N, C-alpha and C positions, 0 to 999 in steps of 0.2 A: 084447851086441849091441843097439843102439838101434833104436827103431821105424823111424826114417828109413832106417838101414842095411838093415833087413829089407825095407822097401818097395823100395829100389833093387835089391837082389839078386833079389827076386821079379820085378821088371820086366825085368831083364836076362835071367833064365831064360825068361820069356815071349817076349821078343824073339828069343832064340836059336832057339826052336822055331816061330816064326811062319811061316818060309818054307815049311815042309812043308804047313801048312794053306792058306796063301794061294796055293800053286801049284795047288790043286785048284778054286778058285773065283775067278772074275773080280771085280775091285773094283767097288763100287757106283758106276756112272757114272764111270769113270776121270777123274782130275783132275790138273792141274798146279799150280793155286793154290787156296787155300782161305781163307775168313774165317768165324769163329764169334763169336757174341755170346751171353752167358749171364747169367742172373740166378739167385740162389740164396741159400744160407745158409752161414755159417761158425759151426758150433756150439761150437767150443772156448771154454772159459772159463779165466780165470787170475786170480791175485791178486798184488799187489805192495804193499810196505810202505815208508813213509817216517816220519821222526821226527827230533827235535832237542831240544836243551836251550837255555835262554836265561836271562839274568840278569833278575830283576825283584824289587822290594820287598826288596832286599839279600839275596835268596836265589836259588835256581835253580828255574825252572819247566821243564816239558817237555811235548811233545805227541807223539802217534803217530797215524798214519793208515793204515788198511787199505783199499786200493783194489781194488775188484772190477771186472774187465773181462768184460762179458757177451757172449753170442753176438749175432749181428746179420746183416743182409743184406749181400751183396756183388754187385757187377757185374763182368763180365769180357769183354774182347774180345781176340781173337788173330787172327793172319794168318800164313800160311806158304806154302812152295812145295815141291813134290816135287823131290828132287835125284837119286834113283837107285832104280829099281824102286818099292818101297813105302816108301822112306825119305824123310822130310821134315824140314825145319828150319823153325822158326817163332818168333815172339815174341808175348807177350801182356801186357796191362795189366789190373790189377784194382784195385778200390777197395772198402774195408770201413769201416763206421762203427758205433760203439756208444757209448751213454751209460749210465754206471753210477754208483751211489752209493759214496761213501767214508765210512767211519765214522771220525770224528776225536775223539780223547780228549785233553784237556789237563789237566795238574795244575799248579795255580797257587798260590803261597804267599799267605797272608793278608797284606793290606797293614798290619795293626796288630799282629798277634800272631805271634811267631816259631814256626816248626815247626807251623803249623796250615794245611797245604795243602788246597785244595778241588779236586775232580775233577768234570769235566762232559764231556758228549759231544754232538757235533753231526754232522749229515749234510751232505755236499757232493756235488753232481751234477757229474761229470767226464766228459769226452769222450775217446774213443780214435779216431784216424783212421789207416788204413793204406793206402798206395799202393804197389802192387807191379809190378815188371817181371820177366817170366819168359821165359827162353830155353829152347827145347824142341827135342829131337830125338825124332821119332816114327816108329813103324812101324805101317802100316795092315794090318789083317788082315780080308779079306773073309769074310762069313758067308753072304750071298746076293747076288743081283745088285743089291739095293737097300739092304742092311744091311751095315755094317762096323763094326769097333772099331779104335781107335788107342791104343796104349800109348806114353807119352812120359816123358822124364826130362830134367832140366837144372837149371841154377842159377837161383835167384831172388834179387832184390834188393828189399827191402821197406822203404820209408820209414815210420817209426812216429812219430806225433805224439801224445803222451800228456799230458793235463792231470794235474797232481799237486798235493797240498797241500804247499806249500813252507815255510810258516811260519804263525804265528798272531799276531794283534794283541790285546793286552790293554789296555783303557782304564785310565787312571791311577786308582789307588785301588780297583780292583775285582778280582774273581776270575772274571770272564766273559771270553770271547774271541770273535773272529771269524776265519775262515779266509782265508788268502791263497793263491790258486791261480795256478800258472804252467804253461806248456807246455814240455815237453822233447822233443827229437827225436833220432833215431838211425836208422841204416840196418842192417837185417838182411842178412847174406850167408848165404843158406840154400840149400835144394834143393827142387825140385818133382818129384813123381812122379804121373802122371795116367792116367786111363782115360776115353776118350770113345767113346760108342756113338752111331752116326748112322743114321737112316733117311732116304733120299733120295726125295722125292716126284716129283722131276723131275731131269734131268741137272744142274741148277744150284741147286736149292733143296731143303733138308731140315730136319730137326729132330734134336736130339741131347740126350744126358745126359752131364754132366761130373761125374766124381768124382776128386778129387785131394788130395794133401797138398802144401802150399806154405808153408814157414815156417822158423823158426830162433829164435835168441835175440840180444839186443842189450843193450849196457850204456848206460843213460842217465846223465846227469850225477849224478842223485841215487840211482839204483837200478841194480844190476847184474843181469845174467841175466834180462832181461825177455823173456818169450815173446811171439812175434808170429806171425800167420798161423795155420796149422793145417789141419785137414781142411775141405774145401769141397765142396759138392754143388750143382749147378744144372742148369737146362734152358734151351734157347735155339735160335736159328736157325743153320743152316749154309748157306754159299754156296760153290760150287765152279765154277771156270771155267778 
């Protein structure tokens, strides 16, 4: 059973038992519509590898690149509406950015002597950008007259733009190289499972904590099974009206 499947099952069980708790406490300043804005971090890290061979000096050269994708900040905004009792539907938009180093190693034949390759390594700074749209079905569970939590689940669609080392350039008659970087894009069709805790200072304004998983994998033109998204944690403002 995958981590994502486990999270979904846990959320469903929590939603199934929520009605007994919520029946005993009134929601925090009952609402029909809501807006939330969060800033936080996406701590997940991942790696991906590229490489290729190429003819040069009447032999075959090669390169390999190990790309690291670091954690980084994300921002998120969502809005929704109550549709039945404490059941709501909503949509959110998130943006994540990270810059990471790639270690590039090239093996290049000698221009004068056969079977005397030289190997060298360089570092290239590459960018990862993720833009996500998240559809959510949530169930609000009151804790006090000002505090409540919402559990949500739904599909996520994340556009990934990843810079990769696509090739290397070798000056004529040398065993040195420079890296060529290109950007590849793909769309993740994944899932989101979230927890949102809110404290309302007034009937319309509050603050909250968001913890969720939103992610999946995508095949880019040069690399298959690239992980995108992941666990996210943030804090921000809550509006209800």
